[in-house]
Every structure is written in C-alpha cells, then in structure tokens.
C-alpha positions in Angstrom: -21.2 13.5 -22.4 -18.4 14.9 -20.2 -18.1 18.0 -18.3 -14.7 19.6 -18.1 -14.0 18.4 -14.8 -14.5 14.7 -15.8 -11.5 15.1 -17.9 -8.6 13.3 -16.2 -5.2 12.0 -17.6 -5.6 9.1 -20.1 -9.3 10.0 -20.8 -10.0 9.4 -24.4 -12.5 12.0 -26.0 -13.7 12.9 -29.6 -13.4 16.1 -31.4 -14.6 16.7 -34.9 -14.7 12.9 -35.2 -11.3 12.2 -34.2 -10.2 10.5 -31.1 -7.9 12.3 -28.6 -6.4 11.1 -25.2 -5.9 13.6 -22.4 -2.0 13.7 -21.5 -2.0 16.7 -19.1 -4.7 18.2 -17.1 -5.0 21.3 -15.0 -7.8 23.0 -13.5 -8.0 26.7 -12.5 -10.8 27.8 -10.1 -12.0 31.4 -10.6 -13.7 33.3 -7.8 -17.2 33.7 -9.1 -16.6 32.8 -12.7 -16.5 28.9 -12.2 -13.5 26.9 -13.3 -11.4 26.7 -16.4 -9.9 23.4 -17.5 -6.5 23.4 -19.4 -5.7 20.1 -21.3 -3.2 18.8 -23.7 -4.6 16.2 -26.1 -2.9 13.8 -28.3 -4.5 12.9 -31.4 -4.7 9.2 -31.5 -4.7 9.1 -35.5 -1.8 11.1 -36.3 0.1 11.6 -32.9 -0.2 15.4 -32.8 -0.7 17.2 -29.7 -2.9 20.1 -29.2 -3.7 22.5 -26.2 -7.5 23.0 -25.4 -9.2 25.2 -22.7 -12.8 24.2 -21.6 -15.0 26.3 -19.4 -17.5 25.0 -16.9 -20.6 24.6 -19.0 -18.8 22.9 -22.1 -19.9 19.5 -22.9 -17.3 17.1 -24.4 -18.0 14.0 -26.4 -16.5 10.8 -25.2 -14.8 8.6 -28.1 -16.1 5.2 -28.6 -13.1 3.3 -28.4 -13.0 -0.4 -27.7 -10.2 -2.7 -26.4 -9.3 -6.1 -27.5 -6.8 -8.3 -25.8 -4.2 -9.6 -28.4 -0.8 -11.4 -28.3 2.3 -9.9 -29.6 3.8 -11.9 -32.5 6.7 -10.1 -33.9 8.0 -6.7 -35.3 9.5 -5.9 -38.6 8.5 -2.7 -40.5 5.2 -3.2 -38.6 4.0 -4.6 -35.4 2.1 -8.0 -35.7 -0.6 -9.1 -33.3 -3.0 -12.1 -33.0 -6.3 -12.4 -31.2 -6.0 -15.6 -29.1 -9.5 -16.6 -29.2 -10.2 -16.4 -33.1 -6.5 -16.3 -34.4 -7.1 -13.1 -36.5 -4.0 -11.3 -37.1 -3.4 -7.4 -37.0 -0.6 -5.4 -38.5 -0.1 -1.7 -37.2 2.6 0.7 -38.5 5.5 1.4 -36.2 4.6 4.9 -35.9 1.4 4.3 -33.9 3.4 2.6 -31.4 7.1 3.6 -31.6 7.8 3.2 -28.0 5.7 -0.1 -27.5 8.6 -2.1 -29.3 11.0 -1.3 -26.5 8.6 -3.1 -24.0 7.2 -6.0 -26.0 8.6 -9.4 -26.4 7.2 -12.5 -28.4 4.1 -13.9 -26.9 3.3 -10.9 -24.3 -0.5 -10.1 -24.2 -1.5 -6.4 -24.4 -4.7 -4.5 -25.3 -5.1 -2.9 -28.7 -7.4 0.1 -28.8 -9.8 0.3 -32.0 -11.7 3.4 -33.0 -14.1 2.8 -36.0 -12.5 -0.5 -36.7 -8.9 0.9 -36.9 -6.2 0.2 -34.5 -5.2 3.5 -32.7 -3.1 2.6 -29.9 -1.3 -0.2 -28.2 -2.4 -0.1 -24.5 0.7 -1.3 -22.5 0.8 -2.3 -18.9 2.3 0.2 -16.2 5.4 -1.8 -15.9 6.8 -5.1 -17.5 9.5 -7.6 -16.6 12.5 -7.9 -19.0 15.6 -9.8 -18.7 19.1 -8.2 -18.6 21.3 -9.2 -21.5 24.2 -6.9 -20.9 25.6 -5.2 -17.9 28.9 -3.8 -17.2 30.7 -5.2 -14.2 30.9 -3.2 -11.0 34.2 -1.7 -9.8 35.0 -3.2 -6.5 34.4 -0.4 -3.8 31.6 1.2 -5.7 29.0 -0.1 -3.3 27.0 2.9 -2.5 23.3 2.8 -3.4 23.5 5.9 -5.7 25.8 4.4 -8.2 24.1 3.8 -11.5 25.2 2.0 -14.5 23.6 1.3 -18.0 22.4 -2.2 -19.0 20.7 -3.7 -22.1 17.6 -5.7 -21.9 16.3 -8.4 -24.1 14.1 -6.0 -26.3 17.1 -3.8 -26.7 16.1 -1.1 -24.4 19.0 0.8 -22.4 18.2 1.6 -18.7 19.9 3.1 -15.7 19.9 0.7 -12.8 21.6 0.3 -9.4 25.3 -1.2 -9.4 24.0 -4.7 -8.1 22.0 -5.6 -11.2 23.8 -8.2 -13.4 23.3 -10.2 -16.5 20.4 -12.7 -16.2 18.5 -10.6 -13.7 14.9 -10.0 -14.5 13.9 -6.4 -13.6 10.6 -4.4 -13.7 10.7 -1.3 -16.1 8.1 1.5 -16.1 6.5 1.8 -19.6 5.7 5.4 -19.1 9.2 6.6 -18.9 11.5 3.7 -19.1 12.9 3.9 -15.7 14.1 1.0 -13.5 11.5 0.0 -10.8 12.6 -3.2 -9.0 14.6 -6.5 -9.5 12.3 -9.7 -9.7 12.7 -11.8 -6.6 
C-alpha cells in the first residue's frame, strides 16, 4: 500500500479495479493538520483524466502492472508488436497509444505495460533518434542561434529545430513533448 506522499509522477495505482497513472502531483503541508496531496490521474484503460485529493492517513493500492519488452512491427488501423523471445504478436488500438506512432519506426524495441493480461500502455523511452527527411534551406545570413525552422522526420513528425539541421541528419527528440534535444554526432 502506498501513502499519499509515495505518489510521484508516473506512479501507477489502482482505484476501483482500474489502473491510473499519476500525471501531476502537488503536496500542500498544513500547520498541524498534516499534509494534503493533490494529483491528476489518467485512467490507463479509457484515457480519461480525473483530479483526486488524498489526506495524510489515506492508503492507496498499487496496480499490478507488468512490463514486457517487445519489437514494433508496423502500424495500420492498429499498432502491431512482437515479443522477440517467443514471437508472440500483439495488436493494440491506436487510441491507447495515439502519440507513440510519431516516435516509433519499424524494428524499435519498447516496453508494453499489461494489466490483467490486457495491454494498457506503450512505454516509450525519454527520447528517440530519428532521421530528418525534409528540411527547408536556410537563408544566407540567418546564422543566429535563435532562428528555428520546421522539419519532418522519418515517422512524419514535424519538429522545430535550429537552422543548421539539414536533410539526412539524425536528431534526438523528446517523447514527452516532441521537442528537439540534440543532433547525433
């Protein structure tokens, strides 16, 4: 059992038999009254977000979520994955991992999260390396570091990057917000 202060961002808990992930966490310490923890929870089955408040003595049930490393095969109306050890294949609807398609390319390894034998989430790494497939040319003289331009990556994702990035470069992109991190050396 968790206490309210054990809840941190990305902790997975169970409420009424459903798994929830903490997406926002704030703690307010009261003088003699203990502390109050306010969290925003995302339902991992249907994607709904709810606010919840816990007091100091509340007990919270952890969710029994298991992870399994899989290889991404392809996407059509669903995302298709394969376990590289026993070649078992999984298909999950796009609405479970709507943002994952922007960061996954064929052959990538990711973790799938399971709850009661059902896939509930695609656990992406913090950042991924993707190749630039389209970039506008830079106007000569625009060499200040603050100049940004739009580019397209091999997965179809559009990102704002510094002006020196060109077609063929491999860049690191954050999977949390889709922002440019660095160019691969």
